[in-house]
TILO-817516 format. One record per atom (N, C-alpha, C): residue in one letter; atom name; x, y, z. Coordinates in steps of 0.1 Angstrom, whole numbers, plus 5000, padded with zeros to 4 digits. Layout:
# TILO-817516
ATOM r a px py pz
ATOM a CA X Y Z
...
END
This chain:
# TILO-817516
ATOM r a px py pz
ATOM x N 7931 0878 7335
ATOM x CA 7939 0880 7323
ATOM x C 7946 0893 7325
ATOM x N 7959 0893 7322
ATOM x CA 7967 0905 7323
ATOM x C 7964 0914 7311
ATOM x N 7967 0927 7313
ATOM x CA 7966 0937 7302
ATOM x C 7974 0933 7290
ATOM x N 7986 0928 7293
ATOM x CA 7996 0924 7283
ATOM x C 7990 0913 7274
ATOM x N 7985 0903 7281
ATOM x CA 7979 0891 7274
ATOM x C 7967 0896 7265
ATOM x N 7959 0905 7271
ATOM x CA 7947 0910 7263
ATOM x C 7952 0917 7251
ATOM x N 7962 0926 7253
ATOM x CA 7967 0933 7241
ATOM x C 7973 0924 7231
ATOM x N 7980 0914 7235
ATOM x CA 7985 0904 7226
ATOM x C 7974 0897 7218
ATOM x N 7963 0893 7225
ATOM x CA 7952 0886 7219
ATOM x C 7945 0895 7208
ATOM x N 7943 0908 7211
ATOM x CA 7935 0916 7202
ATOM x C 7944 0922 7191
ATOM x N 7957 0922 7193
ATOM x CA 7966 0927 7183
ATOM x C 7969 0917 7172
ATOM x N 7959 0914 7164
ATOM x CA 7960 0903 7154
ATOM x C 7953 0908 7141
ATOM x N 7959 0904 7130
ATOM x CA 7953 0907 7117
ATOM x C 7940 0900 7116
ATOM x N 7939 0888 7122
ATOM x CA 7927 0880 7121
ATOM x C 7917 0886 7132
ATOM x N 7905 0888 7128
ATOM x CA 7895 0894 7137
ATOM x C 7894 0885 7150
ATOM x N 7892 0892 7161
ATOM x CA 7891 0885 7174
ATOM x C 7877 0889 7180
ATOM x N 7868 0879 7181
ATOM x CA 7855 0882 7187
ATOM x C 7856 0877 7202
ATOM x N 7852 0886 7211
ATOM x CA 7852 0883 7225
ATOM x C 7838 0885 7231
ATOM x N 7833 0874 7237
ATOM x CA 7820 0874 7244
ATOM x C 7823 0876 7259
ATOM x N 7819 0887 7264
ATOM x CA 7821 0890 7278
ATOM x C 7808 0885 7285
ATOM x N 7809 0876 7295
ATOM x CA 7798 0869 7301
ATOM x C 7800 0867 7316
ATOM x N 7790 0862 7322
ATOM x CA 7791 0857 7336
ATOM x C 7783 0844 7337
ATOM x N 7788 0836 7346
ATOM x CA 7782 0822 7348
ATOM x C 7767 0824 7352
ATOM x N 7764 0834 7360
ATOM x CA 7750 0836 7366
ATOM x C 7741 0842 7356
ATOM x N 7745 0847 7345
ATOM x CA 7737 0855 7335
ATOM x C 7729 0846 7326
ATOM x N 7716 0846 7326
ATOM x CA 7707 0838 7317
ATOM x C 7710 0841 7303
ATOM x N 7709 0854 7298
ATOM x CA 7712 0857 7284
ATOM x C 7726 0852 7279
ATOM x N 7735 0852 7289
ATOM x CA 7749 0848 7285
ATOM x C 7749 0833 7282
ATOM x N 7741 0825 7290
ATOM x CA 7740 0811 7287
ATOM x C 7733 0808 7274
ATOM x N 7724 0817 7270
ATOM x CA 7717 0816 7257
ATOM x C 7727 0818 7246
ATOM x N 7737 0826 7248
ATOM x CA 7747 0829 7238
ATOM x C 7757 0818 7235
ATOM x N 7759 0809 7245
ATOM x CA 7769 0798 7244
ATOM x C 7767 0790 7231
ATOM x N 7755 0784 7229
ATOM x CA 7754 0776 7216
ATOM x C 7756 0784 7204
ATOM x N 7753 0797 7204
ATOM x CA 7754 0806 7192
ATOM x C 7769 0808 7190
ATOM x N 7777 0810 7201
ATOM x CA 7791 0812 7200
ATOM x C 7798 0800 7195
ATOM x N 7793 0788 7200
ATOM x CA 7799 0775 7195
ATOM x C 7797 0773 7180
ATOM x N 7785 0776 7176
ATOM x CA 7782 0775 7161
ATOM x C 7790 0785 7153
ATOM x N 7792 0797 7159
ATOM x CA 7800 0807 7152
ATOM x C 7815 0802 7150
ATOM x N 7820 0796 7161
ATOM x CA 7834 0790 7160
ATOM x C 7835 0780 7149
ATOM x N 7825 0771 7148
ATOM x CA 7826 0761 7138
ATOM x C 7824 0767 7124
ATOM x N 7816 0776 7122
ATOM x CA 7814 0782 7109
ATOM x C 7825 0791 7105
ATOM x N 7832 0798 7114
ATOM x CA 7843 0807 7110
ATOM x C 7856 0799 7109
ATOM x N 7858 0788 7116
ATOM x CA 7870 0780 7116
ATOM x C 7882 0789 7119
ATOM x N 7892 0789 7110
ATOM x CA 7905 0796 7113
ATOM x C 7904 0811 7108
ATOM x N 7893 0815 7103
ATOM x CA 7892 0829 7098
ATOM x C 7890 0839 7109
ATOM x N 7887 0835 7121
ATOM x CA 7886 0844 7133
ATOM x C 7889 0837 7145
ATOM x N 7893 0844 7155
ATOM x CA 7895 0839 7169
ATOM x C 7883 0843 7177
ATOM x N 7878 0833 7184
ATOM x CA 7866 0836 7192
ATOM x C 7868 0831 7206
ATOM x N 7866 0840 7216
ATOM x CA 7869 0838 7230
ATOM x C 7858 0842 7239
ATOM x N 7857 0836 7251
ATOM x CA 7848 0841 7261
ATOM x C 7856 0846 7273
ATOM x N 7852 0857 7278
ATOM x CA 7859 0862 7290
ATOM x C 7849 0865 7301
ATOM x N 7851 0859 7313
ATOM x CA 7842 0860 7324
ATOM x C 7845 0874 7331
ATOM x N 7834 0882 7331
ATOM x CA 7836 0895 7337
ATOM x C 7839 0895 7352
ATOM x N 7834 0885 7359
ATOM x CA 7836 0884 7373
ATOM x C 7851 0881 7376
ATOM x N 7857 0873 7368
ATOM x CA 7871 0869 7370
ATOM x C 7881 0880 7364
ATOM x N 7875 0889 7356
ATOM x CA 7883 0899 7349
ATOM x C 7877 0913 7351
ATOM x N 7875 0917 7363
ATOM x CA 7868 0929 7366
ATOM x C 7876 0941 7361
ATOM x N 7889 0941 7363
ATOM x CA 7897 0953 7359
ATOM x C 7895 0955 7344
ATOM x N 7897 0945 7336
ATOM x CA 7896 0946 7322
ATOM x C 7882 0950 7318
ATOM x N 7872 0944 7324
ATOM x CA 7858 0948 7321
ATOM x C 7855 0963 7324
ATOM x N 7860 0968 7335
ATOM x CA 7859 0982 7338
ATOM x C 7866 0991 7328
ATOM x N 7878 0987 7324
ATOM x CA 7886 0994 7314
ATOM x C 7878 0995 7301
ATOM x N 7872 0985 7297
ATOM x CA 7864 0984 7284
ATOM x C 7850 0990 7285
ATOM x N 7846 0994 7297
ATOM x CA 7833 1000 7299
ATOM x C 7822 0990 7298
ATOM x N 7824 0978 7302
ATOM x CA 7813 0968 7301
ATOM x C 7803 0970 7312
ATOM x N 7791 0974 7309
ATOM x CA 7781 0976 7320
ATOM x C 7769 0967 7318
ATOM x N 7768 0960 7307
ATOM x CA 7757 0951 7305
ATOM x C 7763 0938 7299
ATOM x N 7758 0926 7303
ATOM x CA 7763 0914 7297
ATOM x C 7751 0906 7292
ATOM x N 7753 0898 7281
ATOM x CA 7765 0897 7274
ATOM x C 7769 0909 7266
ATOM x N 7782 0912 7265
ATOM x CA 7787 0922 7255
ATOM x C 7796 0915 7246
ATOM x N 7795 0917 7233
ATOM x CA 7803 0911 7223
ATOM x C 7811 0922 7216
ATOM x N 7824 0920 7215
ATOM x CA 7833 0930 7209
ATOM x C 7842 0922 7198
ATOM x N 7844 0929 7187
ATOM x CA 7854 0924 7178
ATOM x C 7865 0934 7176
ATOM x N 7877 0928 7178
ATOM x CA 7890 0936 7177
ATOM x C 7897 0931 7164
ATOM x N 7905 0940 7158
ATOM x CA 7914 0936 7148
ATOM x C 7926 0946 7148
ATOM x N 7938 0941 7148
ATOM x CA 7950 0949 7148
ATOM x C 7950 0959 7160
ATOM x N 7944 0954 7172
ATOM x CA 7944 0961 7184
ATOM x C 7933 0972 7185
ATOM x N 7925 0973 7174
ATOM x CA 7914 0983 7174
ATOM x C 7900 0976 7176
ATOM x N 7892 0983 7183
ATOM x CA 7878 0979 7184
ATOM x C 7871 0982 7171
ATOM x N 7865 0971 7165
ATOM x CA 7859 0973 7152
ATOM x C 7843 0972 7153
ATOM x N 7838 0965 7163
ATOM x CA 7824 0963 7165
ATOM x C 7821 0960 7179
ATOM x N 7810 0965 7184
ATOM x CA 7806 0962 7198
ATOM x C 7791 0961 7199
ATOM x N 7785 0951 7206
ATOM x CA 7771 0950 7208
ATOM x C 7768 0945 7221
ATOM x N 7757 0949 7227
ATOM x CA 7752 0944 7240
ATOM x C 7740 0935 7238
ATOM x N 7739 0925 7247
ATOM x CA 7727 0916 7246
ATOM x C 7730 0904 7237
ATOM x N 7721 0895 7236
ATOM x CA 7722 0883 7228
ATOM x C 7723 0887 7213
ATOM x N 7733 0883 7206
ATOM x CA 7734 0886 7192
ATOM x C 7732 0873 7184
ATOM x N 7727 0875 7172
ATOM x CA 7724 0864 7163
ATOM x C 7737 0859 7156
ATOM x N 7737 0846 7153
ATOM x CA 7748 0840 7145
ATOM x C 7751 0848 7132
ATOM x N 7740 0851 7125
ATOM x CA 7741 0859 7113
ATOM x C 7748 0872 7115
ATOM x N 7744 0880 7125
ATOM x CA 7750 0893 7128
ATOM x C 7765 0892 7130
ATOM x N 7768 0883 7140
ATOM x CA 7783 0882 7143
ATOM x C 7791 0876 7132
ATOM x N 7786 0867 7125
ATOM x CA 7793 0861 7113
ATOM x C 7795 0871 7103
ATOM x N 7785 0880 7100
ATOM x CA 7786 0890 7090
ATOM x C 7797 0900 7094
ATOM x N 7797 0904 7107
ATOM x CA 7807 0914 7111
ATOM x C 7821 0908 7110
ATOM x N 7823 0895 7113
ATOM x CA 7836 0889 7112
ATOM x C 7840 0887 7098
ATOM x N 7831 0883 7089
ATOM x CA 7835 0881 7075
ATOM x C 7839 0894 7068
ATOM x N 7833 0905 7073
ATOM x CA 7836 0918 7067
ATOM x C 7851 0922 7070
ATOM x N 7856 0916 7081
ATOM x CA 7870 0919 7086
ATOM x C 7880 0909 7082
ATOM x N 7875 0897 7078
ATOM x CA 7884 0886 7076
ATOM x C 7895 0889 7065
ATOM x N 7907 0885 7067
ATOM x CA 7918 0887 7058
ATOM x C 7919 0876 7048
END
């Protein structure tokens, strides 16, 4: 993913949750059904993406991702929330709802 694409994605009034993961990561696999549930529950109120750290090493380094999974929420180009490790549906949904327009 290019820097420009990433900036375009996070520069949105709608909150953007990004799950940084790797295919070989066990906890990341555990996050997948939680992220899918979050997508269904949030609908159009948030954008939810997954970014593979192995395929996007430059971006991962720039964002200081040292542990996966790492979940970040951006809005209007600003980092609003960041957490490492498996996060609960309730936690992520709460953070997104707080920012929803």
